[in-house]
C-alpha positions in Angstrom: 30.9 -0.9 82.7 27.7 0.6 84.6 27.8 2.1 87.6 26.1 3.7 90.4 27.5 5.9 92.9 26.2 5.3 96.5 25.9 8.1 99.2 26.7 5.7 102.9 25.6 6.4 106.2 28.4 8.4 108.0 28.1 10.6 105.3 30.8 9.5 102.7 30.1 7.5 99.4 30.9 4.8 97.5 30.2 3.8 93.8 29.5 0.2 92.8 31.4 -0.5 89.4 29.9 -4.3 86.7 32.5 -5.0 84.6 28.9 -5.7 82.7 31.3 -8.1 79.6 33.0 -10.5 82.1 29.8 -11.0 83.8 28.0 -14.8 82.5 25.2 -13.8 84.6 24.7 -16.4 88.4 22.7 -14.5 89.5 25.0 -15.0 93.6 26.1 -11.2 94.3 21.6 -10.5 93.0 21.0 -13.0 94.9 23.4 -12.7 98.6 22.9 -8.9 98.6 21.2 -7.8 102.3 19.5 -5.4 101.1 18.3 -6.2 97.5 20.1 -2.9 95.7 21.8 -5.5 92.7 18.8 -7.0 89.9 19.3 -8.3 86.8 19.5 -5.5 84.0 17.4 -5.2 80.5 20.9 -5.3 78.5 22.3 -8.6 77.2 25.8 -9.2 76.7 28.4 -10.2 74.6 27.7 -13.7 76.4 23.9 -13.4 76.0 23.8 -13.3 79.7 22.4 -9.9 81.7 24.1 -8.0 83.5 23.5 -6.9 87.4 22.4 -3.1 87.7 21.7 -1.3 91.2 18.1 -0.8 91.5 17.9 0.2 94.5 21.6 2.1 94.9 20.4 4.2 98.6 20.3 1.1 99.9 23.6 0.3 100.2 25.9 -0.3 103.2 29.2 -0.4 100.6 29.1 -4.3 102.7 31.2 -6.1 99.5 29.8 -9.9 99.7 28.6 -8.8 95.7 32.4 -8.1 95.1 32.9 -11.7 97.4 30.2 -14.0 95.7 31.5 -12.9 92.6 33.2 -16.3 90.8 34.1 -13.4 88.1 35.3 -10.6 89.1 32.3 -8.6 87.8 31.4 -6.9 89.9 33.1 -3.9 92.9 32.6 -1.6 95.6 35.5 1.7 95.6 34.4 3.4 98.5 35.7 7.4 98.5 37.3 9.2 101.5 36.4 12.1 102.1 33.2 12.7 100.2 
């Protein structure tokens, strides 16, 4: 699993987590990210796909669109409270 910690506006933090072996490489999370945070990883998983990674984590607003569009539940956001 890959992950990236991002600082959110308002002082909070979040983590973008990718379960790489679940990813089939459809690219929905990359295409629909309004802040262009994600890109295809150079790594290849067991399914022969290039899973996403946080190319621009500082731009992430933790909107959650990536996890909403993922048909395989391979990406999700964990917001950390009080950090």
